[in-house]
C-alpha positions in Angstrom: 17.1 100.4 47.2 18.1 101.2 43.6 21.6 102.4 42.9 22.5 104.4 39.8 26.2 104.2 39.0 28.0 106.9 37.0 31.4 106.3 35.5 34.4 108.6 35.8 33.6 110.5 32.6 30.0 111.1 33.6 31.0 112.1 37.0 33.5 114.7 35.6 30.8 116.0 33.3 28.3 116.5 36.1 31.0 118.1 38.2 31.8 120.5 35.4 28.1 121.3 35.0 27.9 122.0 38.8 30.9 124.4 38.4 29.2 126.3 35.5 25.9 126.5 37.5 27.9 127.8 40.5 29.6 130.5 38.4 26.2 131.7 37.2 24.8 131.8 40.7 27.8 133.6 42.1 27.3 136.4 39.5 23.6 136.7 40.3 23.3 136.1 44.1 24.7 138.8 46.3 24.9 136.5 49.4 27.4 134.2 47.6 29.5 137.2 46.5 29.5 138.7 50.0 30.8 135.5 51.7 33.2 134.5 48.9 31.5 131.1 48.5 33.4 129.2 45.7 31.4 128.5 42.6 31.9 124.7 42.8 30.4 124.8 46.3 27.3 126.9 45.4 26.6 124.8 42.2 27.6 121.5 43.8 25.2 121.8 46.7 22.3 122.0 44.3 23.2 118.7 42.8 23.8 117.1 46.2 20.3 118.3 47.3 18.9 116.6 44.2 20.6 113.3 45.1 19.3 113.8 48.7 15.7 114.2 47.3 16.2 111.1 45.1 17.4 109.1 48.2 14.6 110.3 50.6 11.7 110.3 48.2 12.4 107.5 45.7 14.9 105.3 47.6 17.5 105.9 44.8 21.2 106.4 45.5 23.4 107.9 42.9 27.0 106.5 43.0 29.8 108.6 41.5 33.2 107.4 40.3 35.9 109.4 42.0 38.9 108.4 39.8 39.3 111.7 38.0 38.4 113.6 41.1 41.5 112.2 42.8 43.6 113.1 39.8 42.4 116.7 39.9 43.0 116.8 43.7 46.6 115.6 43.2 47.2 118.2 40.6 45.9 121.0 42.8 48.0 120.1 45.8 51.0 119.7 43.6 50.5 123.4 42.5 50.3 124.3 46.2 53.6 122.7 46.8 55.2 124.8 44.1 54.0 127.9 45.9 55.9 127.1 49.1 58.9 129.4 48.7 61.0 129.4 51.8 62.9 132.5 50.7 59.7 134.4 51.5 59.9 133.3 55.1 63.4 134.6 55.4 62.5 137.9 53.8 59.2 138.4 55.6 60.6 139.6 58.9 59.0 139.6 62.3 55.4 140.0 61.4 55.4 137.1 59.0 57.1 134.9 61.5 54.6 135.7 64.2 51.8 135.0 61.8 53.3 131.6 61.0 53.5 130.8 64.7 49.9 131.9 65.2 48.9 129.7 62.2 50.5 126.7 63.8 48.7 127.4 67.1 45.3 127.9 65.3 45.7 124.6 63.5 46.6 122.8 66.7 43.7 124.2 68.6 41.3 123.5 65.7 42.2 119.8 66.1 42.6 119.5 69.8 39.3 121.2 70.7 37.0 119.0 68.5 38.8 115.8 69.6 38.1 116.8 73.2 34.5 117.6 72.4 33.9 114.3 70.6 35.4 112.3 73.5 33.2 114.2 76.0 30.1 113.4 73.8 31.2 109.8 73.4 31.4 109.9 69.6 34.2 109.0 67.1 37.2 111.5 67.4 37.6 111.3 63.7 34.4 113.3 63.4 36.3 116.0 65.2 39.3 115.7 62.9 37.0 115.9 59.8 35.5 119.1 61.2 38.8 120.4 62.5 41.6 122.2 60.7 41.1 120.1 57.6 37.8 121.9 57.1 38.5 125.2 58.9 41.9 126.4 57.9 42.1 124.0 55.0 38.6 124.8 53.6 36.8 122.6 51.0 40.0 121.5 49.2 41.8 120.0 52.2 38.5 118.7 53.7 37.8 116.8 50.5 41.5 115.8 50.1 41.5 114.1 53.6 38.1 112.5 53.2 39.6 109.4 51.8 42.0 109.1 54.7 39.3 109.5 57.3 37.1 107.0 55.4 40.0 104.5 55.4 40.3 104.9 59.1 36.7 104.0 59.6 34.7 107.3 59.5 31.7 106.7 57.2 30.6 109.9 55.4 33.8 111.8 56.1 33.6 113.8 52.9 30.1 115.0 53.7 31.1 116.0 57.2 34.1 117.8 56.0 32.4 119.7 53.2 29.5 120.7 55.5 32.0 122.0 58.1 34.0 123.9 55.5 30.9 125.6 54.2 29.9 126.6 57.7 33.4 127.9 58.3 33.4 129.9 55.1 30.3 131.8 56.1 31.2 132.1 59.8 34.7 133.4 59.0 33.3 136.2 56.9 30.6 137.1 59.5 33.1 137.1 62.4 36.2 139.0 61.1 34.7 142.4 60.6 32.8 142.7 63.8 35.7 141.4 65.8 38.1 143.9 64.3 35.5 146.6 64.9 35.3 145.7 68.6 39.1 145.6 68.9 39.4 149.1 67.3 36.7 150.6 69.6 37.9 149.1 72.8 41.7 148.6 72.5 43.0 151.4 70.3 43.5 155.1 71.0 42.8 158.0 68.6 46.6 158.3 68.0 46.9 154.6 67.1 44.1 155.0 64.6 45.9 157.6 62.5 47.5 156.5 59.3 51.2 155.8 59.7 54.1 156.1 57.2 54.5 152.5 56.1 57.9 151.1 57.0 57.9 148.0 54.8 61.0 145.9 54.2 61.8 146.3 50.4 61.9 142.5 50.2 58.4 142.3 51.6 57.1 145.0 49.2 58.3 143.0 46.3 56.4 140.0 47.5 53.1 141.8 47.1 53.1 141.2 43.3 54.7 137.8 43.6 52.9 134.5 43.2 51.1 134.9 46.5 48.9 137.3 44.6 49.3 136.5 40.9 46.3 138.7 39.9 48.2 141.7 41.1 51.1 141.2 38.7 51.5 143.2 35.6 49.8 141.5 32.7 52.1 140.1 30.1 51.6 140.8 26.4 51.9 137.6 24.5 50.6 135.9 21.4 48.1 133.1 21.7 50.8 130.6 20.7 53.2 131.8 23.4 50.4 131.7 26.0 49.6 128.1 25.0 53.3 127.1 25.3 53.5 128.7 28.8 50.4 127.0 30.1 51.5 123.7 28.5 54.9 123.9 30.2 53.3 124.6 33.5 50.9 121.6 33.1 53.9 119.4 32.2 55.7 120.5 35.4 52.7 119.6 37.5 52.2 116.2 35.8 55.9 115.4 36.1 56.0 116.2 39.9 52.7 114.3 40.3 54.3 111.2 38.9 57.4 111.5 41.1 55.2 112.3 44.1 53.5 109.0 43.8 56.8 107.3 44.4 57.5 109.5 47.4 54.1 108.7 48.8 54.8 105.0 48.4 58.0 105.4 50.3 56.3 107.4 53.0 53.6 104.7 53.4 56.5 102.2 54.2 57.1 104.1 57.4 53.7 102.9 58.8 52.5 106.5 59.2 49.2 107.6 57.6 49.7 110.3 55.0 47.1 111.8 52.5 47.6 110.5 49.0 48.7 113.9 47.8 51.4 114.5 50.4 54.3 113.1 48.4 53.5 115.3 45.4 53.1 118.3 47.6 56.4 117.8 49.3 58.3 117.0 46.1 56.9 120.2 44.5 58.1 122.2 47.4 61.5 120.6 47.2 61.7 121.3 43.4 60.6 125.0 44.0 63.3 125.6 46.6 66.2 123.8 45.0 65.8 124.5 41.3 67.2 128.0 41.9 70.5 126.4 42.8 71.0 125.2 39.2 72.0 127.5 36.3 71.9 127.0 32.6 73.1 128.9 29.5 70.5 130.8 27.5 71.6 132.9 24.6 75.1 133.0 25.9 74.1 134.1 29.4 73.9 132.0 32.6 70.5 132.2 34.2 69.0 130.4 37.2 66.8 127.4 36.5 63.9 128.7 38.6 63.1 130.9 35.5 61.7 127.7 34.0 58.9 127.7 36.6 56.1 130.1 35.5 54.4 130.3 38.9 51.5 132.4 37.7 50.4 129.8 35.2 51.2 126.9 37.6 48.8 128.5 40.0 46.2 129.0 37.3 46.4 125.4 36.2 46.1 124.3 39.9 43.1 126.5 40.4 41.3 125.0 37.4 42.0 121.5 38.8 40.7 122.7 42.2 37.5 123.9 40.8 36.9 120.6 38.9 37.9 118.6 42.0 35.5 120.5 44.3 32.7 120.3 41.7 33.0 116.5 41.6 33.4 116.3 45.4 30.3 118.5 46.1 28.0 116.5 43.8 29.2 113.3 45.6 28.0 114.4 49.0 25.6 112.1 50.8 23.7 114.6 52.9 21.5 112.0 54.5 24.6 110.8 56.4 24.7 114.0 58.5 21.4 113.2 60.2 22.8 111.1 63.0 25.7 113.5 63.5 23.8 116.8 63.6 24.2 117.5 67.4 28.0 116.7 67.7 28.7 118.6 64.5 26.8 121.7 65.6 28.6 121.7 68.9 32.0 121.3 67.3 31.4 124.0 64.7 30.0 126.6 67.2 33.0 125.8 69.4 35.4 126.4 66.5 33.9 129.9 65.9 34.1 130.8 69.7 37.7 129.5 69.9 38.7 131.6 66.8 37.1 134.7 68.2 38.8 134.3 71.6 42.1 133.4 70.0 42.1 136.5 67.7 41.1 138.9 70.5 43.2 137.7 73.4 46.2 136.1 71.7 46.7 137.3 68.1 46.0 141.0 68.7 48.6 141.3 71.6 51.3 139.3 69.8 50.9 141.3 66.6 51.6 144.6 68.3 48.2 145.9 69.7 48.0 148.5 66.9 45.7 149.2 63.9 47.6 146.7 61.7 47.1 144.0 64.3 43.3 144.8 64.4 43.1 144.4 60.6 45.2 141.3 60.7 42.8 139.8 63.3 40.0 140.3 60.7 42.1 138.4 58.2 42.9 135.6 60.7 39.2 134.9 61.2 38.8 134.8 57.4 41.4 132.3 56.5 41.3 130.5 59.9 37.7 129.6 59.3 37.3 130.0 55.6 39.8 130.9 52.9 42.2 133.6 51.9 39.6 135.5 49.8 37.4 135.7 52.9 40.4 137.1 54.8 41.0 139.7 52.1 37.3 140.7 52.0 37.3 141.1 55.8 40.3 143.3 55.9 39.1 145.4 53.0 35.8 146.0 54.8 37.6 147.2 57.9 40.0 149.4 55.9 37.1 150.9 53.9 35.5 152.1 57.1 38.7 153.5 58.6 41.8 153.7 56.4 44.0 151.5 54.3 47.2 149.9 55.6 49.7 147.9 53.6 51.2 145.3 55.9 48.1 143.0 56.4 47.5 142.8 52.6 51.1 141.7 52.1 51.2 139.1 54.9 47.9 137.3 54.7 48.1 136.3 51.0 51.6 134.9 51.7 50.4 132.9 54.6 47.3 131.7 52.9 48.8 130.9 49.5 52.3 129.6 50.4 52.2 128.0 53.9 48.7 127.3 55.2 48.1 124.0 53.3 51.6 122.7 53.8 51.6 123.3 57.6 48.0 122.1 57.9 48.7 118.8 56.1 51.7 118.1 58.3 49.7 118.9 61.5 46.7 116.8 60.5 49.0 113.9 59.7 50.6 114.2 63.2 47.2 114.3 65.0 45.9 111.3 63.0 48.9 109.1 63.7 49.7 110.1 67.3 46.7 111.6 69.1 43.6 110.0 67.6 
């Protein structure tokens, strides 16, 4: 077999090319828009199919250097840590608290169920973990982020398994959410419950709608190009600074003997910085202001999203699809079980706990979206339901907060627990 080795710069270049191709496809292909398939995924799969053809037809394996991919991954999860504002949990009220409890339960079931399936089928439980909450609730970013951990524990082809599972979940979450909410509305709600209600939203919650959980909804700021550059530069410096400190924290965590993903230290440190910096004040133009004003969250999220796109592009082109051949049956059984579990959980658990009303039905559509795919899928599901019936505010406040601020943080902790104590 011939092996073609690409260095880290060449790998980054092809990953960026995959991203550009994916952006073009997303604009042109209705299917990709409908199911909110990320551009790095749609473009990257083309390049992974090319490497598959080279392997199968010409016995040539392309090897990619993942050095820069790991750097971009670390930067993205650092930006996720900055988004974890605990003040939001305090302000969110009962509905947000219930959704967080449901999220923890979903993540637990998404790992317990595939571990059980793999043990019944006599295959490696790590296959279940790679296709569990890392790929479902976590999506492509977390699946690729944990791939190195799974590989280190002995699961060959963990990245390919995780990315395949995440792509399946992305499409399944979009296909399941709307029909499930439709069935709930038709079978569980009365005509009176379907009528638009006067929204009784906590003022604190209402303010969150335009917070960093949904930065695109914020009022656009007027600034010069130079000021814009300074703001993005400052946000990038914050991310790099915490990345550096996070490596020290990761080193200390490794001393405990517990397996953590490489980005966990930076994610936790960013969350600590975000939630403590407001305790410090400094003098600006003769006035005392809180130091959290130094964090430009909108631009920190933007920088993080750029890094996520490059990271995913590089991860997707590195897939070795031929490694899925021997795992086809276990993986199919696990993924179908994940979809059935999510449908049953939303219908029989989430809907009753969320209040058995129209808001709860719309939230169930969102739960299927981000529980199997990503927050954009959840928003698309809820929008489709509301378009058919009527708009309601609460779900569109809660779901972005859960997806943007807490899902990755909770998921990482839960996966770490399962890897160290149950696998």
